[in-house]
N, C-alpha and C positions, 0 to 999 in steps of 0.2 A: 522816699521820705526826705524832708528838708530839715536841716538843723542849723542852729546858730552857735551852739557850744557843744563840746564833747562831753559835758556834764549834764546835758539835757535828758529829761526823763521821757521815754516813749511808752513805758508800761507803768501804770499806777494801779494800786489795789483799792478796794472799796473803802478801806480805812487807812489811807495814805498818811494821815497825820495822827496815827495811833500814839498814845502815850502809855508808858508802863505804869501800872498801879503802884501805890505806896507799898513798900515791903516786897516788891517783886523778887522772886527767888530765882536767881540765875543758875545756881547749882543745886541739884537734888540729892547729892550724896551718893554713897555706894554701899549702903546697907543691903541685906539680903532681899528684903521686900522691894526696895527700889530697883535692884538689879533685875529681879524677875519681871517687874512691870516694864522696865526699860526694854528688855529683850522681846517682850510681847509686842510693844509698840513698834520697835525696830523691825521685827519680822513682818508685821502688817504693812509698815511703810515700804519695806523691800518688795513685797508682793505687788503693791500699787505701782511702785517705781518700775518694776519689771514690765508690767503691762503698758504703762505710759511711755517708758523710755525705750525699751527694746522693740515692742510691737507697734506702738503708735508713731513714735518719732524715728524709729529705726536706727538707734544709736549703736555704734560699734566702738569698743574701747581697745586701744592697742598700748601695751606696756604695763597693764595692770599686774600680771603675774611677776614681771621683772621687778616692779616696784616693791611687791611684797617680799620677794626673795632678797632684794637689797636691804630692806629694813631688818629682816632676820639676820642677815650677814653682819649688819652694823650693830646688832643688838639694840636697835632703837625702837622704843615702843611708840613714841609720839613723833609726829611730823606735821608739816604744813604744806598744803597743796594750793597753788595759785592757778586760777583759770580765767579765761576771757568770758565776760558776762553777756551771753548771746541767746539764751533760751529761757523765755518767760515760763517759769514753772519747771522747765526741763533741767535747769541748773541744780535745783534741789534734788531731783531724781538722779541726776548724774553723780552728785555727792554721795548718795546712798549706794548706787550701783558700783562705783569705783572702790568702795571700802567695805561693804558688808562681808562678813559679820563683825569686822573690827569696829571698835567704839569710835564714833564720829561726832564732830560738832562743826559748826560753821558760824561765821559772823554774818548776820542777816539784818536787813533794814527793819525798822520798827513796823512798817506797813505789813510785812509778812507775818509778824506775830499777831496782828489784828484780823487776819483772814479766818473766817469760821472753819472749824474742824482742822484745817492745815496748821493754823497758828498754834493751837493747844498741843498738837502733835509735835511740832518743832520744839515747843517749850519743854515737853517731857523728854525729848531727845537731847536736851541740854544745848540746843542751838542758841548762840549768844546774840541777843539783840544789841545793836549799836547803842552805846550809852550816850546820854546827852547832859545829864546833871552830874554834879560832883559825886553824889552818893551812888549813882549808877556806874560811874567810872570805877569807883572803889570796888563795888561788888563784881563788876565785870572782870577786873584784874584778879581778884581773889578766885573767882570761878574758873578762869582760864588756868591759873596756877594749879588748882585741884585737878582739872581735867588733864593737864599735861602729866601730872603725877600718876593719873589713872591710865596713861598710855593712849590718849585720844589722838586721832588724826583730825586736823582742822582744815576745812575748805575755805579759801579766801578768794573773793572776786574783787580785786583791787580797782577795777574800773568803776565799781560802785553802782552804776546805772545800767539797766538792761537795754541793749540795742538788739532786738530780735533779728537773727540771721545775718548779722554784720560780719563781714569776712576779713576785716583788718583789726589791728590792735590799737586801741586808743591810748593816749598818754595817761599815765597815772603816777602818783608820787611814791616815794619809798617808805611812806608812813607805816604801812602794814608789814613791812619787812622787819620791824622792830620785834615782832613776836618770836620768830626763830632765832634771831640774834640774842634776845634776852634769855630764852630758854635753852639755847645751844642745841637745837634740833635740826635735822636735815629738812630741806625744802625740795618740793617737786613742782613740776609745771604740767598742767593738763590743758591742752589747747584744742578747742573745738573747731573743726573744719567742715566745710559744706561742699557737696558734690552732686552733680546731676544724676538722677536715677536712670536706670536703663530704660524703663517704661515711664518716662516723665509725663506722657499724655494721660496716664492713669492716675498718677500722683505727682503734682508739680512741686511739692515740698522737697527740699534737698535731702539727700542721704547725709547722715552725720557720722563723722569719724573723729574720735577723740584720741590724741596722742599724749602719752605720759612720758615725761623726761625727768631725769635727775639721778641721784640727789645733787643738790647745789648747796654750797657753803660760801661765806665771805672769803675773800682771798687771804686776809690776815686776821686771824682770830684774836690777835693781841692789839689790834687797832681800836680806836674809839667806836662807840656804838653807832654814831652817825656814819663813820667811814665804812663800817661793816654793812650797814643798811644800804648805802649807795653801791657798794660792791655787789651785794646780793641782788639788788634791784636791776643792775646792768645785765647780769646773767639771765635773770628771769625774763626781762623785756626782750633781750636778743633771742632767746629760745622761743618765746611766744611768736615773735614776728617771723622767724624762720619757718616755724610750723604753719603759721597762718597763710603763708604763700602757697601751701598745698591746696587751699580752697580753689575750686575751679568753676563755681556756680554761684551767681548772685541772685538769690530769690527776691530780696528786697534791695533796692538801690538807694543809697543815702547820698544826698547832695547838700553841700554847704550853701546856706542862703546868703546871697551877696548883700553887703551893706547898702542901704538905700541912701 
């Protein structure tokens, strides 16, 4: 594949320009009825993700148990996990597989909310659509605050755009690091790597191994928010790039298009 910018989209949904309806409900609350409905939807999503993630994609996750032990040791209910955006559809499955049955959320593009069946399911799981209007930003912030108080784990893909099977880490800003800085929660990194299968002639798609590292915090918790964001960003990028070097198979080759 050829690209002209690292922010280029290679995967688009049928409703890429989806807009949230007026009065869109970001957060569904934690009443008894809602909790029961949430766990039913979450369990069904988990079953689907097991089939798609473990059986179809062949995902292996390393560090999941260690992450959970660390969170228990820190008495931290909420956390943020940063991952490279390389699996169309698979990244949503990965979010579920890494955290089930712990309460999860993720910041997702509006196009995902517009996908039939999947979009409503993500909405019911309190996945947060990227806000665009002032009202949406306000509701987004309120919803995230409630979810942190509920002990939610958030999955963030700071590269924003899906590049299927890409083996490197694209540049991304420190913008999304404001969440763990603001809420003073630990951060983790989940890096997806790709490897040649033993019987590649039967299945040419790469084997997938995801490495979870952390927790990470800013160097100086007394520094300004911007300084903390940059400090955390540097650690997350360094960890992602180091883990990405473990990929040993390029299923799709990306080449930058030369300027004419």
